[in-house]
C-alpha positions in Angstrom: 55.4 76.8 83.9 55.3 73.5 82.0 52.8 71.0 83.5 55.4 68.3 83.7 57.7 70.5 85.8 54.8 71.3 88.1 54.1 67.6 88.4 57.8 67.0 89.3 57.7 69.7 92.0 54.5 68.5 93.4 55.8 64.9 93.5 58.9 66.0 95.4 56.7 68.0 97.8 54.4 65.0 98.3 57.2 62.5 98.9 58.9 64.7 101.4 55.9 66.0 103.3 53.9 62.7 103.4 56.2 61.2 106.0 57.5 64.3 107.7 54.9 65.5 110.2 54.1 68.7 108.3 51.1 67.7 106.2 51.4 66.6 102.6 47.7 67.4 101.8 48.2 70.9 103.2 51.3 71.5 101.0 49.6 70.1 97.9 46.8 72.6 98.3 49.0 75.6 99.3 52.0 75.2 97.0 50.1 75.6 93.6 48.2 78.6 95.0 51.3 80.3 96.5 53.2 79.8 93.2 50.3 81.0 91.1 49.7 77.7 89.3 46.2 77.4 87.8 46.3 74.0 86.1 43.1 72.3 87.3 44.6 68.8 87.3 47.7 69.8 89.2 45.6 71.3 92.0 43.0 68.5 92.0 42.3 66.0 94.7 42.6 63.3 92.1 46.2 64.2 91.3 46.9 64.5 95.0 45.7 61.0 95.8 47.6 59.5 92.8 50.8 61.1 94.2 50.0 59.2 97.4 50.3 56.0 95.3 53.9 57.0 94.7 54.5 57.3 98.4 52.7 54.0 98.9 55.3 52.4 96.7 58.0 54.0 98.9 56.4 52.5 102.0 56.2 49.0 100.4 59.8 49.1 99.3 61.2 50.5 102.5 59.2 48.2 104.8 59.1 45.2 102.5 60.9 43.0 105.1 58.4 44.0 107.8 55.4 43.2 105.6 56.9 39.9 104.5 56.8 38.9 108.2 53.6 40.7 109.2 51.2 39.3 106.6 52.1 35.6 107.2 52.1 36.3 111.0 48.7 37.9 110.8 47.3 35.0 108.9 48.9 32.5 111.3 47.3 34.3 114.2 43.9 34.0 112.5 44.4 30.3 111.7 45.6 29.5 115.3 43.3 32.1 117.0 46.4 33.0 119.0 49.0 35.7 119.2 51.5 33.2 120.7 54.6 32.3 118.9 55.6 35.7 117.4 55.3 39.4 118.3 54.6 40.0 114.6 51.2 38.3 115.0 50.1 40.8 117.5 51.5 43.8 115.6 49.8 42.7 112.4 46.4 42.7 114.1 47.1 46.0 115.9 47.6 47.5 112.5 44.3 46.0 111.2 42.5 47.4 114.2 44.0 50.9 113.8 43.0 50.9 110.1 39.3 50.5 110.8 38.6 54.0 112.2 40.6 55.6 109.4 38.5 53.8 106.8 35.2 54.6 108.5 36.2 58.3 108.8 37.2 58.4 105.2 33.9 57.0 104.0 31.9 59.4 106.2 34.0 62.6 105.5 35.0 62.0 101.9 32.7 64.6 100.4 33.9 67.3 102.9 37.5 66.3 102.1 36.9 67.0 98.4 35.2 70.4 99.0 35.0 72.2 102.3 38.3 71.1 103.7 40.3 72.2 100.6 40.7 75.8 101.8 44.1 77.4 102.1 43.1 79.5 105.1 41.9 76.3 106.8 45.3 74.8 106.1 47.1 77.6 107.9 44.9 77.2 110.9 45.3 73.4 111.1 49.0 73.6 110.6 49.2 75.6 113.8 46.8 73.3 115.6 48.8 70.3 114.5 52.0 72.0 115.6 50.6 72.6 119.1 49.5 68.9 119.3 52.9 67.6 118.2 54.8 69.9 120.6 52.6 68.9 123.5 52.8 65.1 122.7 56.6 65.3 122.4 56.8 66.8 125.9 54.1 64.9 127.7 54.8 61.4 126.4 56.9 59.1 128.5 58.7 57.6 125.5 59.1 54.2 127.3 57.3 51.9 124.9 58.3 50.3 121.6 56.2 49.1 118.6 55.9 45.7 120.2 54.2 47.3 123.2 51.2 48.7 121.2 48.0 47.4 122.8 44.4 47.3 121.6 43.5 50.7 123.2 46.7 52.3 121.8 46.0 51.0 118.3 42.4 52.2 118.4 43.5 55.6 119.7 46.0 56.0 116.9 43.4 54.9 114.3 40.8 57.4 115.6 43.4 60.1 115.6 44.1 59.5 111.9 40.5 60.6 111.1 41.6 64.1 111.9 44.2 63.9 109.1 41.4 64.1 106.6 41.5 67.8 107.3 44.5 69.2 105.3 47.2 70.7 107.5 46.8 68.2 110.4 49.1 65.6 108.8 48.5 61.9 108.9 52.0 61.1 110.1 51.9 64.1 112.5 48.7 63.2 114.2 49.5 59.4 114.4 53.0 60.1 115.7 51.5 62.5 118.3 49.0 59.9 119.4 51.8 57.3 119.7 53.8 59.7 121.8 50.9 60.5 124.0 50.5 56.7 124.5 54.1 56.4 125.7 55.8 55.2 122.5 59.3 56.5 121.9 59.7 58.8 118.9 61.1 56.3 116.5 58.5 53.7 117.4 55.7 56.1 117.0 57.0 57.0 113.5 57.5 53.4 112.6 53.9 52.4 113.6 52.6 55.5 111.8 54.4 54.4 108.6 53.2 50.8 108.8 49.7 52.0 109.4 49.9 54.4 106.5 50.4 51.5 104.1 46.9 50.0 104.1 45.2 53.4 104.6 47.0 54.9 101.6 46.5 51.8 99.5 42.7 51.9 100.0 42.4 55.6 99.5 44.6 55.6 96.4 42.9 52.6 94.9 39.5 54.2 95.3 40.7 57.5 93.7 42.5 55.6 91.0 39.3 53.8 90.1 37.4 57.1 89.9 40.1 58.6 87.7 40.1 55.7 85.3 36.3 55.6 85.0 36.2 59.4 84.6 34.2 60.0 87.8 37.0 62.3 89.1 36.3 64.7 86.2 39.6 64.1 84.4 40.7 61.9 81.4 43.3 59.5 82.9 44.9 58.7 79.5 45.5 62.4 78.6 47.2 62.9 82.0 49.4 59.8 82.0 52.7 61.6 81.5 51.9 64.1 84.3 50.9 61.3 86.6 54.0 59.3 85.9 56.4 62.2 86.6 54.6 63.1 89.8 54.4 59.5 91.1 58.1 58.7 90.4 59.2 61.9 92.1 57.0 61.1 95.1 58.3 57.6 95.3 62.0 58.6 95.4 61.5 61.6 97.7 59.3 59.3 100.0 62.0 56.7 100.5 64.5 59.5 101.4 62.0 61.1 103.8 61.2 57.8 105.6 64.8 56.9 106.1 65.7 60.4 107.2 62.9 60.8 109.7 63.4 57.5 111.4 67.1 58.2 111.8 66.4 61.8 113.0 63.9 60.8 115.6 66.2 58.3 117.2 68.1 61.2 118.8 66.2 64.4 118.2 62.8 65.9 119.3 60.1 67.1 116.9 60.8 70.8 117.6 62.1 71.5 114.0 58.8 70.3 112.5 56.7 72.3 115.0 58.7 75.4 114.0 58.4 74.7 110.3 54.6 74.3 110.5 54.2 77.6 112.3 56.5 79.4 109.7 54.6 77.8 106.8 51.3 78.8 108.3 52.6 82.4 108.6 53.6 82.4 104.9 50.1 81.3 104.0 48.4 83.9 106.2 50.7 86.7 104.7 49.7 85.6 101.2 46.0 85.6 102.3 46.3 89.1 103.7 47.5 90.2 100.3 51.1 91.0 101.3 52.5 88.2 99.2 50.5 89.0 96.0 
C-alpha cells in the first residue's frame, strides 16, 4: 500500500483514538502490524509523536476559548499570589500541577517507551487492564464534582495516573478520565480536564520528538518524509476535533461501557493474531 495512504489511515486512527479512552499509542503500534505494513517510518515512535502534534492542533482549536481565559488567569494568580477573583485562576494552576508528574515520568521512562513498551502483546494486556480500570472507575465514582471542584490532591492524582499512559494500551485519556471519575468528577468534567491537561503534555512531548526528527536524532530524514508527515498530521487534526466533540457530547448522558467493550474486543483481535490464527 502507498505510504501516503498508510499515513492517512494512521492519522485518522490517531485522531480518533487519542481522545477516546481506547489508547492511541496502542493502536499506532498494533494497526501497522495487523495490516502487514512494514514501512519503518510509519511504524516508528517519531511518526507516532508527530501525529500527536496534529491532535495537539485539534486541542488548541477546540479549547481555544478556554486557553484564552486560562493563560491570563494563571498569570494573574501568579502576579497577585491569589486564586481570588476567577475560578479560572485555580483551574490554570491545577493543570500546571497535574502536568509536573507527567513530565517527570516521561523523562524517566522515555527510553523504555521507545523500546520495551512497544510490544504488541503488551498492548493487548494493557488494553484489558485499562478496560478494567475504566469500568471500575465509572461504577465507583460519585460523579458529583465538576472541573471547578478539582483540588490540589485531585490534580496530583490525575497527573500521576498519566505516567501509566507511557505504556501503550493504557491510554492517556482513559487513565486520566478514570482518575477523575475515582475522584468524584462527573464523566464530562473528567474528560474535559483530561483534554485540557493533554494540551501541555502533548506539546512538550511532540516538541521534543520534533526536535529529534529535525536534527536526525530519531533516525529519519525529516525533509524526505515531509509529505507523509503532512498527510498524517492533517488527518489526525480533523479526526481529533470530531473525536473531542463527540466524546464530550456522549459522556454527558452515557457511561463508558462501549469503550470498555471495544478495548476487550481489540485486545482479543491482537491475541488471535499473536496466536497465529489471523496470519
